[in-house]
N, C-alpha and C positions, 0 to 999 in steps of 0.2 A: 285171594282175591286180588293181588296186585299183578298175578300173571293172566288171569282174564281180561283185567282190563287192558295191558298190554295187548294181549291177543286182538280184543275187539278192536283198537285204535290200529292196529296194523291190517286188519282186514277191512276195516273203513278206507284206510288210505288207498289199498289196492283195488277195492271196488270204484272209488274217486276217481284213480287215474286211468281206469279201464272205461268208465264211462267217458271220460272226457276225450280219451284216444278216439273210442268209436263216434263221438259227437262231430270232433275233427273231419273223420272220412266222412261220415254222414254229410256233414257240410259241403265238403268239396264235391261229393258224387251230385249234391242237391243242385251245387253252380253249375257243374257240367251239364246236368240235363236241364237247366235253364238256358244256359247259353246255346245248345244245340236246338231248343226249342224256338228261342227269337231267332236265330239264323234261319232255321227253316219256314218261320212267320216273314222273315223280312224277306227272303227271296222267292216263296211262293205268291205274296201279294203284293210284289212291286208293281203289278200292273193294275193294281187295283188302288192306288194312292190318288188323293182328293187333286181336282185339277190346277188348283193353283201350284200345289208342290209338285206336280209332274211338270209345267212349265219351268219352273224355276231348277227343276233337276235336269232336265232337258237342255236348258242354256247352258249350266255349268257343266254338263259333258261336251257340249258343241266348243266352249270356249277353252277348256284343258285340252293342251295339246299332248297325246298318247306318247309320241314319240318324244318328247321333252321329257315326260316323268320317266320313262324305262332308259333313257342315254346314261351310260355309265363313264363313259369316256368320251367327251368331245372336246376337240381342239380345234383353236381358230385362230387362224394368223392373222395379227391385227397389221402388221406391215414388217419391211424388211429395207434395211439401210447397208452402205458398205462405209468399210474404215480402208487404212493405209492397205492391211493384210487380212481384214477379215470380213465375214459376212454377218451380219447380226439380226435374227429374228427374232420378233417380238410376237409372242402366243400368248393366248388366254382358254384357258381350261373353263370350258361351259358345262362340263358333265358334272355328274354327282360325286363322282370318286376322286381321289387325288392321282395326278397323272406321275409316274416313275420313270417309265424307259421311253424314250422317244427316237426313232432311228429318222435320220433325215437324207434325202435323195435329192441330188442336182443333177437333171435329165436323165434319171434313171440309174445313176451311178453312187454308191454312196460316199459321203465326205466325213471327215474326221471334224469329232467333236470338239472344238476346244473348251470351252466351259457350259454349262448347262446348270439349272437349279436343281437341287438335289430331289425334289417334288414339289409340284404344282398343285396346290389347294384348289379346292372347286371356288369359282368365280373369281381367282386372281391371275394375275398376267406374269410373265416373265420373259428374259430375254436368254436366248441360246446362240452362242457365236461359234462358228465353223469356218473352215478353212476357204479362203477367197478364191472363186473362178468364175469365169464365163457359163452364166446357163440362160435357159428358156422357161423353165419350170422348177419349182420347189415342192418335193414331195414328204410331207411327214405322215409318218406311221405308227399308229398307237393301237396297240391291242387289234392288231388285224384290220383297223380301218384307217383308210387313208384321206390325206387332207391335202388339195393339189393347188397352187397357185402359178398361175403364168406370169410371166415379168411383163 
């Protein structure tokens, strides 16, 4: 009699865990189908939005600068100044990713960087120290994007 009771308890547990596993799979498939349905509904019905919502959406899209959203590496030269033996260039990272490698050219010739920040976080400023020489144009290259400053 005890063996039959243990057998039913084990069968009940196995069936319980099988049903529980299938319910998780069923929930996942249901949410996936629901998400695809909502995506399809939004993309096909975007032209039929109420007038007030469409005006708000149009104003938002005009004010958002798509260039700024997708600018990963953007470096701006704030200024530069001379010391007795060095040129200091103050830069600001205006992109959305940290900047690590910067190449600097004075009049199209590379210069030796004496010191620079290890990496520059988005929105932060830093000072790069290079060897001093006469120049007419500073060129900074970050991820194949040029920033040029005329003297």
